[in-house]
N, C-alpha and C positions, 0 to 999 in steps of 0.2 A: 144328358139331361138339359143343358143349356141350348144346344143346337136343335132339339127335338127332332133329330134326323135319326133313321133306323141305321143299324149297324149289322153288316153282314158277317157271316162265319163265326158267330159266337155260339158256344154250346149252352142250351138251357136245360136245366134239370128240374123236374117236377118231383117234390117230396110230400109225402103224407105225414103230417105232424101227429105224433103220438106222445104219450106220457113217458113211456120207457125209452123207446128209440125211434127215430124217424125212418120211414121206408122210402126208398128210391122207386118212383112210379114209372117214369119215362124221361127219355132225353130227346132233344132235337136241335138242329142247327138253323140259325136264322139265315133267311135268304137275302138277296141283294138289296131288299128294302127293310131288312131288320125284322121281318115277319117270321113267325114259327107257328107250327101246328102240332098238337098231340091229340091222339084218340085213344080212349079207353072206355070200356063198358062198365056198367054196374056190375055185371056178372064177375068181371075180372077183379074188381075190388072185393067182392064177397069171397071169391076163391083164393086170392093171393093175400088179402089184407084183413080179411073178416070184418070189413067195414063197408056199410052201405053208403054212407055219406062222408067221403074222405075230407080231410082239412089240409088243403094244398098250400104249399108255398114253393117258390122257385129260387134257383140258384143260377147265376150267369158267370160263365168262364170264357176267357180269350183262348187263342190257339195255343198259348204256352201253359195251360191249365191254371192260369192266375184267376182267382175269384174277383170279378168286377162289381158283383152286387148280389143282394138277397132281398127276398120279400118275407123273410122269416118273421119280421116284427109286424107284418100285416097279412096274416094267414086268411086265406079263403075258407071260412068254417062251413062245413056241412054242404060241400058241393053237390048239387043235384045233377042228374042226367040232362044233356042238352049242350047246346053251344054256349061257351063262356068267352067273351072277348075282354081283353085286358091290355093295358100298357104298362110296361115295367121300365122305369126311368133309372139310368145309371150314369155315373160320371166316368167317361172314357178318356183316357190319357192321350 
């Protein structure tokens, strides 16, 4: 967060926020610049999650499976198809 530098080899999980339980959507590893990419289609959400507009949040883990951060307090509500860019700031020891 303070250095504004990307961190490589972190696992990022995308979750669909629901009332009863949250669904894991996808995972990705950050590259050498701290970037990651996930791709999923509207059809996948309809088939797997019965949800046309998912409500996404992300969890970030290090190589030891220690959770370093989460965006659960700032969910992306009703995400529509298309490219969405975001920055996730975490405190990294």
